[in-house]
N, C-alpha and C positions, 0 to 999 in steps of 0.2 A: 816684928822688929825690923826697922829700916836700916839697911846697910849704909855705911858712910862712903859717899862717892869719892871724897877727897882721899881717904885711906885706900880705896880700891884703885884710884888713879895712881897713887904712889906705888902700889904693888904692880900695876900694869907697866909702869915705866921701868921698874926694876926687872920685870920679866923680859921686856924688850932688850935691856942691857945684857942680861944673861944669854939671851938668844943670839945677840950679836957676837958676844965672846965665844960661844960654842960654835957658831957658824964660821968665824974667822980662824978657828983652829981645828976644824973637823978633819977626821981621819977616815975618809971614805963615804960612800953614799948612805950607808946605814949606820952611821956613827950614833951610838946610844945616847951620847951627851947632847947631840943636836936634836934627836928625837924627843928626849925628855924636856929640853928647853922649849921646843915647839909646842909640846903638850901643855907645859906650864904657862906659856904665853897665851894659848887658846883659852885655858881656864881663867887666867887673870883678866883677859878681855871680857869673857862671858860674865864674870863677877862684876866688873866695872859697869858693863852695859846694864845689868840687872839693877845695880845700885843706883845708877842714874835714872832708870825708869821708876824705881820705887820712890826715890826722893823728889824727883822733879817732873815725872811723866814724860821724860825725853829719852831718846835712844841715839846711838851713834849711827851713821849711815853705812856702817861696815858689817860684813858677814864673815864668818870663819870659813875658810876654804876647806872643803872635804874632797880630796881627790878620788874617793871611791865612787862618786856619782858621775864622773866624767863620761863614762860609756853611755849611760841613759840620756844625758844631756845631748850628746852628739847625735843620738838617734832621733831625738825630738827636732833638732835643727835641720836634719837631712830630709827634705821633703821630695827629693828626686830619687829616692832609693828604689822605687818601683819601676823605673825606666829600664829598657833593655840594655842600654850601653852602661859604661862605667858609672856607678852611682855617685862617685866622688867628683865627677867632672860635669859641669854645665857648659854646653857649647852653644847656647842660644836656642833658636827655634827648632822644633822637630821638623823632620823632612816633610811630614804631612802639612805643616803649617806654613811652609815656604814654597813659593812657586816661582821658579826662575823667569818664566815668561812675563810675569807681572812686573818684575824689576827692570827689565830691559825696555827702554823707550827709544 
C-alpha cells in the first residue's frame, strides 16, 4: 500500500506547528511537552519522507538529528588525537617539520 504524500505533508506541517508552540512555551531543558513534540515531528518527517519515496521515488535532502552519535562523530573528525600535545589544538607544522635556519635568508 502506497502512503499519501500529501496527507503525510499535512501531518508534517501540523507537527512543525505543535513543535513551535511547545518550544515557545517550554518550561526548562527537559520539558516533556517539547520532547514529545520533537519526537512527533521526527516521526512525521520520517513518514513523509517514506511516502514521498514510495509514491515518486524521491526523498528530501534532510536527516533527523540524533544527538547520541555526537561523540563518535567527533572522534572520526579528530585526526590529530595521537599527537603529544593537546589533541584539540592544531598549531601548524610539528617541530621536526620546521627548520628555522631555512626560513631566514
